[in-house]
N, CA, C and O atoms as CSV, one atom per row, in Angstrom:
chain,resi,resn,atom,element,x,y,z
A,1,MET,N,N,19.921,-46.974,-6.138
A,1,MET,CA,C,19.538,-45.412,-5.764
A,1,MET,C,C,18.405,-45.596,-4.801
A,1,MET,O,O,17.431,-46.299,-5.070
A,2,ALA,N,N,18.547,-44.987,-3.739
A,2,ALA,CA,C,17.535,-44.821,-2.620
A,2,ALA,C,C,16.279,-43.966,-3.167
A,2,ALA,O,O,16.571,-42.952,-3.801
A,3,GLU,N,N,15.172,-44.211,-3.023
A,3,GLU,CA,C,14.098,-43.441,-3.269
A,3,GLU,C,C,13.791,-42.277,-2.290
A,3,GLU,O,O,13.898,-42.458,-1.077
A,4,ASN,N,N,13.467,-41.262,-2.731
A,4,ASN,CA,C,13.161,-40.056,-1.840
A,4,ASN,C,C,11.743,-39.962,-1.431
A,4,ASN,O,O,10.829,-39.748,-2.227
A,5,ASN,N,N,11.586,-40.141,-0.074
A,5,ASN,CA,C,10.060,-40.092,0.451
A,5,ASN,C,C,9.571,-38.804,0.746
A,5,ASN,O,O,8.441,-38.641,1.208
A,6,LYS,N,N,10.448,-37.761,0.478
A,6,LYS,CA,C,9.836,-36.422,0.741
A,6,LYS,C,C,8.743,-35.950,-0.334
A,6,LYS,O,O,8.809,-36.194,-1.538
A,7,PRO,N,N,7.815,-35.294,0.251
A,7,PRO,CA,C,6.703,-34.781,-0.753
A,7,PRO,C,C,7.256,-33.833,-1.755
A,7,PRO,O,O,8.198,-33.087,-1.488
A,8,LYS,N,N,6.692,-33.868,-2.854
A,8,LYS,CA,C,7.241,-33.164,-4.087
A,8,LYS,C,C,6.971,-31.660,-3.687
A,8,LYS,O,O,5.975,-31.274,-3.074
A,9,GLN,N,N,8.017,-30.869,-4.132
A,9,GLN,CA,C,8.017,-29.436,-3.950
A,9,GLN,C,C,6.832,-28.839,-4.708
A,9,GLN,O,O,6.502,-29.299,-5.801
A,10,THR,N,N,6.236,-27.891,-4.177
A,10,THR,CA,C,5.210,-27.196,-4.871
A,10,THR,C,C,5.536,-25.609,-5.080
A,10,THR,O,O,6.379,-25.034,-4.391
A,11,ARG,N,N,4.841,-25.015,-6.020
A,11,ARG,CA,C,5.167,-23.550,-6.231
A,11,ARG,C,C,4.477,-22.871,-5.115
A,11,ARG,O,O,3.557,-23.391,-4.483
A,12,LYS,N,N,4.991,-21.597,-4.878
A,12,LYS,CA,C,4.648,-20.711,-3.875
A,12,LYS,C,C,3.135,-20.508,-3.971
A,12,LYS,O,O,2.653,-20.233,-5.070
A,13,GLY,N,N,2.378,-20.623,-2.923
A,13,GLY,CA,C,1.020,-20.384,-2.731
A,13,GLY,C,C,0.218,-21.757,-3.092
A,13,GLY,O,O,-1.013,-21.799,-3.107
A,14,LYS,N,N,0.919,-22.699,-3.335
A,14,LYS,CA,C,0.191,-23.851,-3.657
A,14,LYS,C,C,0.473,-24.964,-2.635
A,14,LYS,O,O,1.520,-24.891,-1.991
A,15,THR,N,N,-0.350,-25.959,-2.440
A,15,THR,CA,C,-0.210,-26.958,-1.471
A,15,THR,C,C,-0.567,-28.316,-2.042
A,15,THR,O,O,-1.205,-28.413,-3.090
A,16,ASN,N,N,-0.160,-29.349,-1.357
A,16,ASN,CA,C,-0.271,-30.733,-1.685
A,16,ASN,C,C,-1.509,-31.242,-0.929
A,16,ASN,O,O,-1.932,-32.384,-1.109
A,17,ASN,N,N,-2.118,-30.316,-0.023
A,17,ASN,CA,C,-3.347,-30.579,0.726
A,17,ASN,C,C,-4.524,-30.120,0.004
A,17,ASN,O,O,-4.782,-28.920,0.097
A,18,PRO,N,N,-5.344,-30.914,-0.754
A,18,PRO,CA,C,-6.502,-30.359,-1.256
A,18,PRO,C,C,-7.622,-30.023,-0.430
A,18,PRO,O,O,-8.572,-29.448,-0.961
A,19,HIS,N,N,-7.652,-30.306,0.834
A,19,HIS,CA,C,-8.534,-29.918,1.796
A,19,HIS,C,C,-8.004,-28.813,2.647
A,19,HIS,O,O,-8.568,-28.583,3.716
A,20,GLY,N,N,-6.984,-28.114,2.278
A,20,GLY,CA,C,-6.371,-26.971,3.182
A,20,GLY,C,C,-7.238,-25.775,3.229
A,20,GLY,O,O,-8.301,-25.715,2.610
A,21,ARG,N,N,-6.770,-24.814,3.976
A,21,ARG,CA,C,-7.273,-23.565,4.185
A,21,ARG,C,C,-7.293,-22.769,2.764
A,21,ARG,O,O,-6.227,-22.584,2.177
A,22,PRO,N,N,-8.446,-22.329,2.256
A,22,PRO,CA,C,-8.659,-21.626,1.003
A,22,PRO,C,C,-7.835,-20.388,0.987
A,22,PRO,O,O,-7.676,-19.719,2.008
A,23,ALA,N,N,-7.303,-20.072,-0.174
A,23,ALA,CA,C,-6.338,-18.941,-0.346
A,23,ALA,C,C,-7.157,-17.630,0.001
A,23,ALA,O,O,-8.292,-17.450,-0.439
A,24,GLY,N,N,-6.526,-16.765,0.789
A,24,GLY,CA,C,-7.035,-15.565,1.196
A,24,GLY,C,C,-7.704,-15.680,2.666
A,24,GLY,O,O,-8.181,-14.703,3.242
A,25,THR,N,N,-7.685,-16.864,3.153
A,25,THR,CA,C,-8.466,-17.073,4.409
A,25,THR,C,C,-7.400,-16.733,5.416
A,25,THR,O,O,-6.284,-17.195,5.181
A,26,PRO,N,N,-7.553,-16.019,6.472
A,26,PRO,CA,C,-6.458,-15.704,7.497
A,26,PRO,C,C,-6.434,-16.999,8.430
A,26,PRO,O,O,-7.468,-17.626,8.662
A,27,ASN,N,N,-5.220,-17.353,8.940
A,27,ASN,CA,C,-5.041,-18.505,9.775
A,27,ASN,C,C,-5.555,-17.853,11.163
A,27,ASN,O,O,-5.760,-16.663,11.404
A,28,LYS,N,N,-5.719,-19.093,12.092
A,28,LYS,CA,C,-6.269,-18.850,13.330
A,28,LYS,C,C,-5.638,-17.813,14.154
A,28,LYS,O,O,-6.345,-17.053,14.816
A,29,ALA,N,N,-4.182,-17.714,14.162
A,29,ALA,CA,C,-3.500,-16.692,15.024
A,29,ALA,C,C,-3.753,-15.409,14.469
A,29,ALA,O,O,-3.883,-14.460,15.243
A,30,THR,N,N,-3.855,-15.217,13.062
A,30,THR,CA,C,-4.236,-13.725,12.721
A,30,THR,C,C,-5.542,-13.483,13.201
A,30,THR,O,O,-5.622,-12.515,13.957
A,31,ILE,N,N,-6.672,-14.148,12.949
A,31,ILE,CA,C,-7.938,-14.065,13.429
A,31,ILE,C,C,-7.914,-13.717,14.794
A,31,ILE,O,O,-8.539,-12.706,15.112
A,32,GLN,N,N,-7.241,-14.433,15.775
A,32,GLN,CA,C,-7.192,-14.157,17.158
A,32,GLN,C,C,-6.619,-12.845,17.511
A,32,GLN,O,O,-7.058,-12.136,18.416
A,33,ALA,N,N,-5.493,-12.521,16.661
A,33,ALA,CA,C,-4.852,-11.133,16.953
A,33,ALA,C,C,-5.830,-10.061,16.621
A,33,ALA,O,O,-6.050,-9.172,17.444
A,34,ARG,N,N,-6.413,-10.086,15.501
A,34,ARG,CA,C,-7.276,-9.182,15.118
A,34,ARG,C,C,-8.524,-8.944,16.174
A,34,ARG,O,O,-9.019,-7.848,16.434
A,35,GLU,N,N,-8.899,-10.155,16.695
A,35,GLU,CA,C,-10.063,-10.048,17.618
A,35,GLU,C,C,-9.436,-9.387,18.867
A,35,GLU,O,O,-10.171,-8.593,19.454
A,36,ALA,N,N,-8.338,-9.563,19.310
A,36,ALA,CA,C,-7.799,-9.109,20.471
A,36,ALA,C,C,-7.549,-7.540,20.304
A,36,ALA,O,O,-7.742,-6.787,21.259
A,37,ILE,N,N,-7.138,-7.096,19.132
A,37,ILE,CA,C,-6.957,-5.700,19.034
A,37,ILE,C,C,-8.286,-5.142,19.000
A,37,ILE,O,O,-8.518,-4.211,19.771
A,38,ALA,N,N,-9.239,-5.576,18.198
A,38,ALA,CA,C,-10.533,-5.021,18.314
A,38,ALA,C,C,-11.234,-4.812,19.551
A,38,ALA,O,O,-11.963,-3.855,19.815
A,39,LEU,N,N,-10.908,-5.940,20.400
A,39,LEU,CA,C,-11.449,-6.024,21.761
A,39,LEU,C,C,-10.728,-4.876,22.641
A,39,LEU,O,O,-11.390,-4.172,23.403
A,40,PHE,N,N,-9.457,-4.742,22.506
A,40,PHE,CA,C,-8.860,-3.714,23.221
A,40,PHE,C,C,-9.168,-2.328,22.759
A,40,PHE,O,O,-9.113,-1.421,23.589
A,41,VAL,N,N,-9.498,-2.062,21.479
A,41,VAL,CA,C,-9.845,-0.740,20.884
A,41,VAL,C,C,-11.189,-0.439,21.405
A,41,VAL,O,O,-11.434,0.641,21.944
A,42,ASP,N,N,-12.158,-1.471,21.240
A,42,ASP,CA,C,-13.624,-1.246,21.650
A,42,ASP,C,C,-13.633,-1.006,23.120
A,42,ASP,O,O,-14.443,-0.168,23.518
A,43,GLY,N,N,-12.916,-1.562,23.943
A,43,GLY,CA,C,-12.892,-1.576,25.523
A,43,GLY,C,C,-12.312,-0.295,25.830
A,43,GLY,O,O,-12.618,0.170,26.928
A,44,ASN,N,N,-11.516,0.395,25.072
A,44,ASN,CA,C,-10.599,1.462,25.399
A,44,ASN,C,C,-10.883,2.761,24.724
A,44,ASN,O,O,-10.157,3.751,24.812
A,45,ALA,N,N,-12.220,2.668,23.903
A,45,ALA,CA,C,-12.474,3.885,23.026
A,45,ALA,C,C,-12.579,5.020,23.874
A,45,ALA,O,O,-12.109,6.097,23.506
A,46,HIS,N,N,-13.170,4.887,25.017
A,46,HIS,CA,C,-13.478,6.177,25.875
A,46,HIS,C,C,-12.108,6.722,26.350
A,46,HIS,O,O,-11.918,7.938,26.389
A,47,ARG,N,N,-11.097,5.784,26.733
A,47,ARG,CA,C,-9.840,6.220,27.263
A,47,ARG,C,C,-8.845,6.779,25.981
A,47,ARG,O,O,-7.951,7.621,26.066
A,48,LEU,N,N,-9.267,6.081,24.853
A,48,LEU,CA,C,-8.330,6.347,23.801
A,48,LEU,C,C,-8.489,7.967,23.411
A,48,LEU,O,O,-7.531,8.713,23.211
A,49,SER,N,N,-9.688,8.299,23.355
A,49,SER,CA,C,-9.918,9.823,23.084
A,49,SER,C,C,-9.119,10.777,24.154
A,49,SER,O,O,-8.478,11.781,23.844
A,50,GLU,N,N,-9.268,10.323,25.298
A,50,GLU,CA,C,-8.598,11.157,26.313
A,50,GLU,C,C,-6.893,11.156,26.249
A,50,GLU,O,O,-6.145,12.110,26.463
A,51,TRP,N,N,-6.535,9.750,25.878
A,51,TRP,CA,C,-5.014,9.782,25.584
A,51,TRP,C,C,-4.676,10.688,24.444
A,51,TRP,O,O,-3.684,11.413,24.518
A,52,LEU,N,N,-5.445,10.683,23.404
A,52,LEU,CA,C,-5.255,11.418,22.042
A,52,LEU,C,C,-5.199,12.981,22.425
A,52,LEU,O,O,-4.302,13.734,22.044
A,53,ASP,N,N,-6.215,13.335,23.180
A,53,ASP,CA,C,-6.397,14.752,23.652
A,53,ASP,C,C,-5.160,15.108,24.275
A,53,ASP,O,O,-4.676,16.172,23.889
A,54,LYS,N,N,-4.408,14.338,25.324
A,54,LYS,CA,C,-3.205,14.593,26.053
A,54,LYS,C,C,-2.093,14.872,25.053
A,54,LYS,O,O,-1.301,15.811,25.138
A,55,VAL,N,N,-2.126,13.891,24.034
A,55,VAL,CA,C,-1.057,14.152,22.996
A,55,VAL,C,C,-1.346,15.535,22.220
A,55,VAL,O,O,-0.481,16.397,22.057
A,56,ALA,N,N,-2.419,15.615,21.850
A,56,ALA,CA,C,-2.697,16.743,20.923
A,56,ALA,C,C,-2.655,18.242,21.693
A,56,ALA,O,O,-2.223,19.259,21.150
A,57,GLU,N,N,-3.126,18.186,22.903
A,57,GLU,CA,C,-3.139,19.525,23.742
A,57,GLU,C,C,-1.827,19.597,24.485
A,57,GLU,O,O,-1.379,20.706,24.779
A,58,GLY,N,N,-1.198,18.527,24.800
A,58,GLY,CA,C,-0.147,18.457,25.774
A,58,GLY,C,C,-0.596,18.352,27.107
A,58,GLY,O,O,-1.778,18.549,27.385
A,59,GLU,N,N,0.211,18.072,27.914
A,59,GLU,CA,C,-0.016,18.149,29.500
A,59,GLU,C,C,1.084,18.646,30.455
A,59,GLU,O,O,2.219,18.173,30.490
A,60,LYS,N,N,0.674,19.552,31.150
A,60,LYS,CA,C,1.627,20.219,32.166
A,60,LYS,C,C,1.696,19.404,33.458
A,60,LYS,O,O,0.732,18.726,33.811
A,61,GLY,N,N,2.730,19.460,34.103
A,61,GLY,CA,C,2.897,18.942,35.354
A,61,GLY,C,C,3.984,19.509,36.170
A,61,GLY,O,O,4.636,20.405,35.635
A,62,MET,N,N,4.271,19.187,37.252
A,62,MET,CA,C,5.283,19.701,38.207
A,62,MET,C,C,6.587,18.952,37.817
A,62,MET,O,O,6.606,17.751,37.546
A,63,LYS,N,N,7.695,19.777,37.812
A,63,LYS,CA,C,9.121,19.180,37.761
A,63,LYS,C,C,10.032,19.824,38.766
A,63,LYS,O,O,9.731,20.926,39.226
A,64,CYS,N,N,11.213,19.155,39.162
A,64,CYS,CA,C,12.070,20.008,39.906
A,64,CYS,C,C,13.318,20.323,39.252
A,64,CYS,O,O,13.764,19.569,38.387
A,65,ASN,N,N,13.915,21.381,39.599
A,65,ASN,CA,C,15.151,21.881,39.179
A,65,ASN,C,C,16.341,21.170,40.125
A,65,ASN,O,O,16.099,20.394,41.050
A,66,ARG,N,N,17.551,21.558,39.739
A,66,ARG,CA,C,18.559,20.969,40.550
A,66,ARG,C,C,18.591,21.441,41.968
A,66,ARG,O,O,19.096,20.797,42.887
A,67,ALA,N,N,18.039,22.570,42.080
A,67,ALA,CA,C,18.082,23.080,43.613
A,67,ALA,C,C,16.869,22.549,44.347
A,67,ALA,O,O,16.554,22.941,45.470
A,68,GLY,N,N,16.194,21.623,43.646
A,68,GLY,CA,C,14.972,21.079,44.508
A,68,GLY,C,C,13.544,21.994,44.388
A,68,GLY,O,O,12.521,21.695,45.002
A,69,GLU,N,N,13.657,23.085,43.544
A,69,GLU,CA,C,12.538,23.953,43.495
A,69,GLU,C,C,11.629,23.353,42.615
A,69,GLU,O,O,12.066,22.863,41.574
A,70,GLN,N,N,10.348,23.312,42.888
A,70,GLN,CA,C,9.363,22.762,41.973
A,70,GLN,C,C,8.871,24.010,40.871
A,70,GLN,O,O,8.775,25.201,41.170
A,71,TYR,N,N,8.626,23.485,39.699
A,71,TYR,CA,C,8.071,24.474,38.762
A,71,TYR,C,C,7.277,23.802,37.850
A,71,TYR,O,O,7.563,22.619,37.669
A,72,GLU,N,N,6.198,24.347,37.132
A,72,GLU,CA,C,5.284,23.803,36.249
A,72,GLU,C,C,5.846,23.830,34.791
A,72,GLU,O,O,6.246,24.914,34.366
A,73,ASP,N,N,5.903,22.825,34.062
A,73,ASP,CA,C,6.319,22.582,32.611
A,73,ASP,C,C,5.746,21.536,31.933
A,73,ASP,O,O,5.098,20.729,32.600
A,74,TRP,N,N,5.853,21.367,30.665
A,74,TRP,CA,C,5.244,20.520,29.804
A,74,TRP,C,C,5.795,19.262,30.020
A,74,TRP,O,O,6.987,19.065,29.784
A,75,ILE,N,N,4.890,18.182,30.541
A,75,ILE,CA,C,5.331,16.736,30.632
A,75,ILE,C,C,5.265,16.003,29.021
A,75,ILE,O,O,6.073,15.208,28.541
A,76,VAL,N,N,4.075,16.545,28.423
A,76,VAL,CA,C,3.997,16.190,27.066
A,76,VAL,C,C,3.811,17.442,26.308
A,76,VAL,O,O,2.884,18.208,26.572
A,77,GLU,N,N,4.678,17.670,25.361
A,77,GLU,CA,C,4.451,19.049,24.488
A,77,GLU,C,C,3.225,18.660,23.645
A,77,GLU,O,O,3.024,17.510,23.257
A,78,PRO,N,N,2.310,19.850,23.358
A,78,PRO,CA,C,1.250,19.745,22.453
A,78,PRO,C,C,1.801,19.249,21.081
A,78,PRO,O,O,2.791,19.728,20.529
A,79,ASN,N,N,1.059,18.260,20.616
A,79,ASN,CA,C,1.453,17.688,19.203
A,79,ASN,C,C,0.200,17.063,18.451
A,79,ASN,O,O,0.068,15.844,18.351
A,80,PRO,N,N,-0.644,17.905,17.969
A,80,PRO,CA,C,-1.845,17.591,17.189
A,80,PRO,C,C,-1.638,16.589,16.172
A,80,PRO,O,O,-2.363,15.599,16.082
A,81,ALA,N,N,-0.483,16.866,15.259
A,81,ALA,CA,C,-0.160,15.955,14.160
A,81,ALA,C,C,0.142,14.495,14.725
A,81,ALA,O,O,-0.288,13.487,14.164
A,82,LYS,N,N,0.921,14.464,15.889
A,82,LYS,CA,C,1.308,13.225,16.290
A,82,LYS,C,C,-0.018,12.398,16.912
A,82,LYS,O,O,-0.081,11.171,16.840
A,83,ALA,N,N,-0.963,13.132,17.467
A,83,ALA,CA,C,-2.320,12.558,18.021
A,83,ALA,C,C,-3.113,11.900,16.693
A,83,ALA,O,O,-3.694,10.815,16.732
A,84,PHE,N,N,-3.037,12.660,15.656
A,84,PHE,CA,C,-3.655,12.168,14.433
A,84,PHE,C,C,-3.002,10.945,13.704
A,84,PHE,O,O,-3.647,10.101,13.082
A,85,GLU,N,N,-1.626,10.957,13.860
A,85,GLU,CA,C,-0.941,9.838,13.518
A,85,GLU,C,C,-1.058,8.570,14.219
A,85,GLU,O,O,-1.102,7.470,13.667
A,86,LEU,N,N,-1.109,8.818,15.617
A,86,LEU,CA,C,-1.558,7.710,16.367
A,86,LEU,C,C,-2.951,7.242,16.347
A,86,LEU,O,O,-3.170,6.080,16.689
A,87,PHE,N,N,-3.938,8.020,15.982
A,87,PHE,CA,C,-5.232,7.572,15.922
A,87,PHE,C,C,-5.349,6.760,14.457
A,87,PHE,O,O,-6.038,5.744,14.364
A,88,GLN,N,N,-4.727,7.225,13.512
A,88,GLN,CA,C,-4.647,6.431,12.170
A,88,GLN,C,C,-4.049,5.168,12.372
A,88,GLN,O,O,-4.551,4.216,11.774
A,89,SER,N,N,-2.854,4.935,13.265
A,89,SER,CA,C,-2.360,3.709,13.298
A,89,SER,C,C,-3.153,2.741,14.070
A,89,SER,O,O,-3.000,1.530,13.911
A,90,VAL,N,N,-4.041,3.267,14.945
A,90,VAL,CA,C,-4.865,2.246,15.718
A,90,VAL,C,C,-6.165,1.929,14.662
A,90,VAL,O,O,-6.570,0.780,14.485
A,91,VAL,N,N,-6.622,2.846,14.140
A,91,VAL,CA,C,-7.857,2.614,13.317
A,91,VAL,C,C,-7.285,1.581,11.978
A,91,VAL,O,O,-8.066,0.748,11.518
A,92,GLU,N,N,-6.124,1.694,11.514
A,92,GLU,CA,C,-5.971,0.889,10.436
A,92,GLU,C,C,-5.884,-0.736,10.858
A,92,GLU,O,O,-5.972,-1.641,10.028
A,93,TYR,N,N,-5.711,-0.923,12.178
A,93,TYR,CA,C,-5.857,-2.482,12.663
A,93,TYR,C,C,-7.312,-2.884,12.803
A,93,TYR,O,O,-7.728,-4.038,12.702
A,94,HIS,N,N,-8.088,-1.728,13.065
A,94,HIS,CA,C,-9.561,-2.099,13.392
A,94,HIS,C,C,-10.421,-2.077,12.075
A,94,HIS,O,O,-11.351,-2.876,11.967
A,95,VAL,N,N,-10.126,-1.153,11.036
A,95,VAL,CA,C,-10.670,-1.019,9.826
A,95,VAL,C,C,-9.674,-1.278,8.686
A,95,VAL,O,O,-8.738,-0.492,8.539
A,96,PRO,N,N,-9.812,-2.279,7.914
A,96,PRO,CA,C,-8.871,-2.674,6.962
A,96,PRO,C,C,-8.737,-1.549,5.994
A,96,PRO,O,O,-9.709,-0.865,5.672
A,97,LYS,N,N,-7.477,-1.348,5.507
A,97,LYS,CA,C,-7.123,-0.249,4.409
A,97,LYS,C,C,-7.632,-0.859,3.108
A,97,LYS,O,O,-7.428,-2.047,2.857
A,98,LEU,N,N,-8.312,-0.030,2.258
A,98,LEU,CA,C,-8.636,-0.361,0.881
A,98,LEU,C,C,-7.556,-0.195,-0.089
A,98,LEU,O,O,-6.980,0.884,-0.227
A,99,ALA,N,N,-7.255,-1.296,-0.800
A,99,ALA,CA,C,-6.231,-1.111,-1.837
A,99,ALA,C,C,-6.604,-0.197,-2.936
A,99,ALA,O,O,-7.746,-0.268,-3.391
A,100,ARG,N,N,-5.774,0.638,-3.397
A,100,ARG,CA,C,-6.045,1.453,-4.547
A,100,ARG,C,C,-5.815,0.767,-5.920
A,100,ARG,O,O,-4.747,0.208,-6.170
A,101,THR,N,N,-6.767,0.817,-6.737
A,101,THR,CA,C,-6.759,0.070,-7.991
A,101,THR,C,C,-6.809,1.029,-9.099
A,101,THR,O,O,-7.722,1.854,-9.064
A,102,GLU,N,N,-5.952,1.059,-10.111
A,102,GLU,CA,C,-6.047,2.029,-11.260
A,102,GLU,C,C,-6.267,1.006,-12.366
A,102,GLU,O,O,-5.516,0.052,-12.566
A,103,LEU,N,N,-7.443,1.309,-13.119
A,103,LEU,CA,C,-7.568,0.416,-14.521
A,103,LEU,C,C,-7.245,1.341,-15.548
A,103,LEU,O,O,-7.777,2.449,-15.618
A,104,VAL,N,N,-6.266,0.863,-16.466
A,104,VAL,CA,C,-5.803,1.483,-17.455
A,104,VAL,C,C,-5.658,0.564,-18.648
A,104,VAL,O,O,-5.372,-0.627,-18.526
A,105,GLY,N,N,-5.883,1.207,-19.884
A,105,GLY,CA,C,-5.523,0.496,-21.181
A,105,GLY,C,C,-4.294,0.917,-21.827
A,105,GLY,O,O,-3.662,1.831,-21.295
A,106,ASP,N,N,-3.872,0.401,-22.866
A,106,ASP,CA,C,-2.847,0.979,-23.741
A,106,ASP,C,C,-3.421,1.088,-25.073
A,106,ASP,O,O,-4.590,0.838,-25.366
A,107,GLU,N,N,-2.332,1.553,-25.994
A,107,GLU,CA,C,-2.811,1.872,-27.347
A,107,GLU,C,C,-3.307,0.586,-28.127
A,107,GLU,O,O,-4.125,0.636,-29.046
A,108,ASN,N,N,-2.685,-0.631,-27.627
A,108,ASN,CA,C,-3.192,-1.778,-28.297
A,108,ASN,C,C,-4.317,-2.622,-27.677
A,108,ASN,O,O,-4.943,-3.492,-28.283
A,109,ASN,N,N,-4.494,-2.270,-26.426
A,109,ASN,CA,C,-5.669,-2.861,-25.660
A,109,ASN,C,C,-6.405,-1.838,-24.876
A,109,ASN,O,O,-6.275,-1.782,-23.654
A,110,PRO,N,N,-7.144,-1.057,-25.508
A,110,PRO,CA,C,-7.703,0.006,-24.781
A,110,PRO,C,C,-8.900,-0.474,-23.659
A,110,PRO,O,O,-9.637,-1.433,-23.887
A,111,LEU,N,N,-8.963,0.197,-22.635
A,111,LEU,CA,C,-10.018,-0.263,-21.706
A,111,LEU,C,C,-11.288,-0.112,-22.207
A,111,LEU,O,O,-11.603,0.978,-22.683
A,112,ALA,N,N,-12.239,-1.221,-22.173
A,112,ALA,CA,C,-13.516,-1.227,-22.628
A,112,ALA,C,C,-14.428,-1.334,-21.366
A,112,ALA,O,O,-14.136,-2.094,-20.443
A,113,ILE,N,N,-15.567,-0.530,-21.357
A,113,ILE,CA,C,-16.400,-0.503,-20.254
A,113,ILE,C,C,-17.635,-0.979,-20.863
A,113,ILE,O,O,-18.121,-0.459,-21.867
A,114,GLN,N,N,-18.183,-2.065,-20.189
A,114,GLN,CA,C,-19.646,-2.777,-20.570
A,114,GLN,C,C,-20.549,-2.517,-19.513
A,114,GLN,O,O,-20.240,-2.546,-18.322
A,115,GLN,N,N,-21.699,-2.256,-19.979
A,115,GLN,CA,C,-22.869,-2.168,-18.927
A,115,GLN,C,C,-23.633,-3.453,-18.931
A,115,GLN,O,O,-23.772,-3.998,-20.026
A,116,VAL,N,N,-24.082,-3.945,-18.012
A,116,VAL,CA,C,-24.861,-5.131,-17.902
A,116,VAL,C,C,-26.205,-4.759,-17.235
A,116,VAL,O,O,-26.268,-4.120,-16.185
A,117,ARG,N,N,-27.143,-5.153,-17.840
A,117,ARG,CA,C,-28.536,-4.655,-17.426
A,117,ARG,C,C,-29.356,-5.990,-17.289
A,117,ARG,O,O,-29.489,-6.787,-18.218
A,118,ARG,N,N,-29.909,-6.154,-15.993
A,118,ARG,CA,C,-30.672,-7.228,-15.657
A,118,ARG,C,C,-32.222,-6.871,-15.504
A,118,ARG,O,O,-32.628,-5.965,-14.776
A,119,VAL,N,N,-33.000,-7.661,-16.247
A,119,VAL,CA,C,-34.584,-7.169,-16.067
A,119,VAL,C,C,-35.180,-8.368,-15.487
A,119,VAL,O,O,-34.946,-9.479,-15.963
A,120,ILE,N,N,-35.991,-8.180,-14.415
A,120,ILE,CA,C,-36.717,-9.242,-13.635
A,120,ILE,C,C,-38.043,-9.223,-14.363
A,120,ILE,O,O,-38.671,-8.165,-14.405
A,121,VAL,N,N,-38.514,-10.315,-14.939
A,121,VAL,CA,C,-39.639,-10.525,-15.591
A,121,VAL,C,C,-40.692,-11.342,-14.848
A,121,VAL,O,O,-40.394,-12.491,-14.523
A,122,ASP,N,N,-41.955,-10.830,-14.535
A,122,ASP,CA,C,-42.878,-11.578,-13.843
A,122,ASP,C,C,-43.744,-12.317,-14.941
A,122,ASP,O,O,-44.510,-11.737,-15.711
A,123,PRO,N,N,-43.491,-13.815,-14.900
A,123,PRO,CA,C,-44.223,-14.452,-16.008
A,123,PRO,C,C,-45.898,-14.428,-15.919
A,123,PRO,O,O,-46.631,-14.649,-16.883
A,124,LYS,N,N,-46.307,-14.145,-14.692
A,124,LYS,CA,C,-47.737,-13.970,-14.660
A,124,LYS,C,C,-48.200,-12.775,-15.223
A,124,LYS,O,O,-49.366,-12.709,-15.612
A,125,ARG,N,N,-47.414,-11.791,-15.320
A,125,ARG,CA,C,-47.879,-10.469,-15.944
A,125,ARG,C,C,-47.808,-10.511,-17.363
A,125,ARG,O,O,-48.554,-9.799,-18.034
A,126,ASP,N,N,-46.963,-11.292,-17.892
A,126,ASP,CA,C,-46.749,-11.432,-19.381
A,126,ASP,C,C,-47.895,-12.078,-20.068
A,126,ASP,O,O,-48.082,-11.961,-21.279
A,127,SER,N,N,-48.596,-12.707,-19.337
A,127,SER,CA,C,-49.694,-13.752,-20.007
A,127,SER,C,C,-50.763,-12.788,-20.510
A,127,SER,O,O,-51.764,-13.220,-21.081
């Protein structure tokens, strides 16, 4: 029988490298992508509001009909809901979403709330 020199399979989320990246730490590509998005958003914040205003309020411009006559019409129809949706989609990459967490118990294991109180004592005052 030939020996298999491949590393032993590990469970998902586990590694054979004890000095690897800690769990939950983003890789370099993710960090660079987030920094690039943040830089773009920060560098275009003044323009972003202008773009969103154009979407929300619409923009009129000149168009031509088949006869070659020019007339004014909407280039971008007013759409405030779309402007807000676009704003949210940009912000979510710059400010991370918070996960919703609901803590519940059941009839066998009710949710118990404990209060921890820490008191700092000055040893010089107690003497």
